[in-house]
C-alpha positions as CSV (number, residue, x, y, z in Angstrom):
1,M,53.2,145.0,111.3
2,A,55.4,144.9,114.2
3,T,56.6,141.5,116.0
4,I,56.1,140.5,119.4
5,A,58.3,138.2,120.8
6,T,57.1,135.9,124.3
7,A,60.1,135.6,126.3
8,A,60.9,133.4,129.8
9,A,64.3,134.3,130.1
10,R,64.9,131.3,127.8
11,C,61.9,131.1,125.2
12,S,60.4,133.6,122.5
13,S,57.1,134.2,121.0
14,P,53.8,136.9,119.2
15,T,50.8,138.1,118.3
16,R,49.9,137.9,114.1
17,R,53.3,136.7,113.7
18,Q,55.7,134.9,116.0
19,L,59.3,134.8,116.4
20,L,60.5,131.4,117.7
21,T,64.0,130.1,118.1
22,R,65.0,126.3,117.9
23,R,67.3,124.5,120.0
24,R,69.4,121.4,118.8
25,L,67.4,118.4,120.0
26,P,66.2,115.2,118.6
27,F,62.6,116.0,117.0
28,S,59.2,114.3,116.0
29,V,56.0,114.6,114.8
30,S,52.9,113.0,114.5
31,F,49.7,114.3,112.3
32,S,47.1,112.6,114.5
33,S,46.0,114.4,117.4
34,A,45.1,111.5,119.5
35,A,48.4,109.7,119.6
36,P,51.7,111.2,120.9
37,P,54.3,112.1,118.3
38,A,56.1,109.7,116.2
39,A,60.3,109.9,116.0
40,V,61.2,111.4,112.9
41,A,65.2,111.9,111.8
42,G,66.0,115.0,110.2
43,F,62.9,116.8,111.4
44,G,63.4,120.5,110.5
45,W,61.7,124.0,110.0
46,D,60.3,122.8,106.5
47,D,59.1,119.7,107.8
48,A,57.3,121.8,111.1
49,L,55.7,124.4,108.6
50,R,54.3,122.1,106.5
51,V,52.7,120.3,109.5
52,A,51.6,123.3,111.0
53,G,50.2,124.7,107.4
54,D,48.1,121.4,106.8
55,G,44.6,123.2,108.0
56,G,42.5,120.0,107.0
57,R,44.0,117.7,109.9
58,G,42.9,117.8,113.2
59,D,40.6,120.1,115.3
60,V,41.8,123.8,116.4
61,S,39.4,123.1,119.8
62,D,41.3,119.7,120.1
63,L,43.7,120.8,123.4
64,S,45.2,117.1,123.4
65,G,48.3,118.2,121.8
66,Y,48.9,121.0,124.4
67,F,48.4,118.8,127.1
68,R,51.1,116.3,126.2
69,K,53.3,119.0,126.4
70,V,52.6,119.8,129.8
71,D,52.8,116.6,130.8
72,S,55.9,116.0,129.1
73,C,57.1,118.8,131.8
74,N,55.5,117.4,135.0
75,R,56.6,113.6,134.9
76,G,57.8,111.3,138.0
77,M,55.6,113.2,140.5
78,D,55.0,109.6,142.2
79,K,58.9,109.5,142.7
80,K,58.4,112.5,145.2
81,G,58.9,110.1,147.9
82,D,62.3,109.3,147.2
83,F,63.7,112.9,147.6
84,V,64.3,114.5,151.0
85,K,64.2,118.5,152.3
86,F,67.6,120.1,151.9
87,V,67.4,122.8,155.0
88,V,69.3,125.8,155.4
89,E,68.8,127.8,158.3
90,D,65.5,126.0,159.1
91,Q,64.3,126.7,156.0
92,V,63.7,124.4,152.9
93,V,65.3,125.3,149.9
94,G,65.6,122.4,147.8
95,Y,65.0,118.3,147.6
96,I,67.4,115.6,147.5
97,H,67.1,112.0,146.2
98,K,68.0,109.9,149.0
99,G,70.3,107.9,146.5
100,F,72.2,111.3,145.9
101,A,72.2,112.1,149.1
102,E,74.2,109.0,150.1
103,H,77.2,110.6,147.8
104,L,77.0,113.6,150.0
105,R,78.2,111.8,153.1
106,D,81.6,111.5,152.5
107,F,82.0,115.4,152.3
108,H,81.2,115.5,156.2
109,D,82.5,118.7,156.5
110,V,80.0,120.3,154.1
111,F,76.8,118.0,154.3
112,T,74.8,117.1,157.7
113,I,72.8,114.1,156.8
114,I,70.3,113.1,159.3
115,S,69.2,109.4,159.5
116,G,65.8,108.3,160.9
117,N,65.2,107.4,164.5
118,N,64.6,103.9,164.0
119,G,68.1,102.6,164.0
120,S,68.0,102.6,160.4
121,N,70.7,104.4,158.1
122,T,68.0,105.9,156.1
123,V,68.2,109.9,155.0
124,E,65.6,111.7,156.7
125,N,67.1,115.3,155.2
126,V,70.2,116.9,154.4
127,S,71.3,120.2,156.0
128,L,74.9,122.3,155.9
129,Q,77.4,122.1,158.2
130,S,77.0,125.4,161.3
131,S,80.4,126.2,160.5
132,L,79.6,127.6,157.1
133,R,78.0,130.6,158.1
134,T,78.0,133.1,155.1
135,P,76.8,132.6,151.4
136,E,80.3,132.9,150.3
137,D,81.5,130.1,152.3
138,R,78.5,128.1,151.3
139,T,78.8,128.6,147.5
140,H,82.6,127.5,148.0
141,A,82.4,124.3,149.6
142,I,79.5,123.3,147.6
143,G,81.1,124.2,144.6
144,E,84.3,122.2,145.8
145,V,81.7,118.7,146.0
146,I,80.1,119.5,142.8
147,K,83.8,119.6,141.1
148,S,84.4,116.2,143.4
149,L,81.3,114.6,141.9
150,G,82.4,114.8,138.3
151,E,80.4,113.1,135.8
152,M,77.7,112.6,138.3
153,I,76.4,116.0,137.3
154,P,77.2,116.8,133.7
155,G,77.1,120.1,131.7
156,I,78.9,122.2,134.3
157,R,78.3,125.9,132.9
158,N,80.2,127.8,135.6
159,E,76.6,129.7,135.6
160,L,75.7,130.3,139.4
161,Y,72.1,130.2,140.6
162,P,71.3,132.3,144.0
163,V,69.7,129.7,146.3
164,T,66.7,130.8,148.5
165,S,63.7,129.5,150.0
166,S,60.9,131.4,147.7
167,Y,60.9,134.3,145.7
168,G,62.4,137.4,146.6
169,M,63.7,135.8,150.0
170,P,67.4,136.2,151.2
171,V,70.2,134.2,149.4
172,Y,71.7,131.4,151.5
173,F,74.5,130.3,148.8
174,S,74.8,130.0,145.1
175,L,75.0,126.8,143.2
176,E,76.3,125.6,139.8
177,R,73.3,125.7,136.9
178,A,73.9,122.3,136.2
179,A,73.8,121.1,140.2
180,A,70.3,122.8,140.4
181,P,68.1,119.9,139.7
182,Y,70.4,117.6,142.0
183,F,69.8,119.8,145.1
184,G,66.1,120.6,143.6
185,I,66.1,124.2,144.1
186,K,64.2,126.5,142.2
187,P,66.6,128.5,140.1
188,Y,65.3,132.1,140.5
189,G,67.9,135.0,139.4
190,I,68.5,137.8,141.3
191,S,66.4,140.2,138.9
192,C,64.1,139.0,136.1
193,K,64.2,142.5,134.3
194,E,68.2,142.2,134.2
195,N,68.1,138.8,133.0
196,I,65.8,139.0,130.2
197,I,68.1,142.0,129.1
198,K,70.8,139.6,129.3
199,E,69.5,136.9,127.6
200,C,67.9,139.2,124.7
201,E,71.4,140.2,123.8
202,E,73.2,136.7,124.4
203,E,70.2,134.7,122.3
204,A,69.1,137.2,119.9
205,G,71.0,140.2,119.7
206,I,68.5,142.2,120.9
207,P,69.8,145.6,122.3
208,R,69.2,147.0,125.2
209,S,67.3,150.0,124.1
210,M,64.7,147.5,122.6
211,S,64.7,145.1,125.4
212,T,64.3,147.6,128.4
213,N,60.4,148.1,127.1
214,A,60.0,144.2,127.7
215,T,56.4,143.5,129.6
216,S,56.1,141.2,132.5
217,V,52.6,139.1,131.6
218,G,52.7,136.4,134.3
219,A,54.7,133.1,135.0
220,I,54.2,129.0,134.4
221,S,55.6,126.6,136.4
222,Y,56.2,122.8,136.4
223,M,57.9,120.2,138.2
224,D,59.7,117.4,136.6
225,I,61.5,114.2,138.5
226,E,64.2,112.3,136.3
227,G,66.3,109.8,138.3
228,F,68.6,112.2,141.1
229,R,67.0,115.4,139.3
230,Y,64.1,117.1,140.5
231,K,63.3,120.1,138.4
232,R,61.1,122.9,140.1
233,D,61.2,125.7,138.0
234,V,59.1,128.7,137.5
235,L,59.1,130.7,134.3
236,F,58.7,134.7,134.4
237,C,57.0,135.2,131.1
238,Y,57.5,138.9,129.2
239,D,56.1,140.3,126.0
240,L,58.6,142.5,123.7
241,K,57.1,144.4,120.7
242,L,59.9,144.5,118.0
243,P,60.2,146.8,114.7
244,A,58.6,144.6,111.7
245,D,62.2,145.1,110.1
246,F,64.5,143.7,113.5
247,L,66.4,140.6,112.3
248,P,67.6,138.4,115.3
249,N,70.9,136.9,115.4
250,N,72.1,134.5,118.3
251,E,75.7,135.7,119.9
252,D,76.1,132.9,122.4
253,G,76.0,129.8,120.0
254,E,72.9,128.3,121.9
255,V,70.1,129.0,119.2
256,D,70.1,127.0,116.5
257,S,68.0,129.1,114.0
258,F,65.0,131.5,114.0
259,R,61.9,131.9,112.1
260,L,59.3,134.2,112.0
261,I,55.9,132.3,111.5
262,P,52.0,133.1,111.9
263,V,51.1,132.2,115.2
264,P,48.3,129.6,114.3
265,H,51.7,127.8,112.6
266,A,53.6,127.9,116.1
267,A,50.4,126.5,117.8
268,N,50.1,123.8,115.5
269,I,53.6,123.2,115.6
270,V,53.3,122.8,119.5
271,R,50.0,120.6,119.5
272,R,51.3,118.0,116.6
273,T,55.3,118.0,116.9
274,D,57.9,117.7,119.5
275,F,60.3,120.6,117.5
276,F,60.6,122.8,120.2
277,K,62.3,122.6,123.3
278,P,59.6,121.1,126.3
279,N,59.5,124.2,128.6
280,C,59.3,126.8,125.5
281,N,56.1,124.8,124.2
282,L,54.6,125.9,127.8
283,V,55.3,129.7,127.1
284,I,53.8,129.1,123.7
285,I,50.7,127.9,125.2
286,D,50.3,130.7,127.7
287,F,50.9,132.9,125.0
288,L,47.9,131.3,123.0
289,F,45.7,132.0,126.1
290,R,46.7,135.2,126.7
291,H,46.1,136.6,122.9
292,G,42.8,134.8,122.6
293,Y,44.1,131.3,120.5
294,I,42.8,129.1,122.9
295,Q,38.9,129.7,123.4
296,P,37.1,129.2,126.6
297,D,34.7,126.9,124.7
298,S,37.3,124.4,123.8
299,H,37.0,121.2,125.7
300,G,39.3,121.2,128.9
301,Y,40.3,124.9,128.6
302,L,40.1,125.6,132.5
303,D,42.2,122.2,133.4
304,L,44.8,123.1,130.7
305,L,44.9,127.0,131.7
306,Q,45.6,125.7,135.5
307,S,47.9,123.4,134.4
308,L,50.5,125.9,133.1
309,R,51.3,126.3,137.0
310,S,51.5,122.7,138.0
311,G,54.8,123.7,139.9
312,D,55.0,125.4,143.5
313,C,54.8,129.3,142.5
314,S,56.5,130.4,145.9
């Protein structure tokens, strides 16, 4: 039997059996579909599969576990008022927390901080100095600011994201990946297909001869606010059919392990545990919809389907 992997540049999953990756994160589990997962130390694949295979617990039509996973990626919407527009060439490219904007005041040769007209010093919006006219100039200048901010932006990866006002529009500059949520940009890549090919090779050792067959199947989106960070992510989903004897192998050290499991087991792991990375859960839920594992007669079907695109798909 062939294996189908569903990818969103960072995630994977299938039809009757599912190829899944696991990241190094703290995990938790709950056997109750009515309560949020409870933290359990050292929870691993064996534990997850034990929970997944316990068919006597929970109702497969109960979608509450899936709703909790969607909610975990869409937090802090009551804090949107704490953010101001980040404007480049009269286009909104992101949103910056007013508190973070105060730290940008020191870099007056890079940023223009617009304050209110009522005599207060309250930040109204942030833009770039007009002297930074080219994408290259802006990329370099903002990169130097990020270096200067030091530990305020942790996890620097020296990986740049192009910054646009919306998908497919001109690139105004490129921004360090770790800084993307601090500027509230949408981290679109230049080419979805090329990124899929790249990530397939790096994260699962899937050769280009296979990954070029990946099929676009849609997108999911979410918006998450935590502190100074505003994530506005759109994940483009792809399905890829793999040979039955293919063995994945991580090449970049970012994946903890792989396991081939039945799709219903993967669904139960999502519903009942916190074993998978939060946004990977959304990719798997989308897969379950597309392949008929979540049925229309389940209470909340349309609400859950709509919630997978809670973010701004523009």
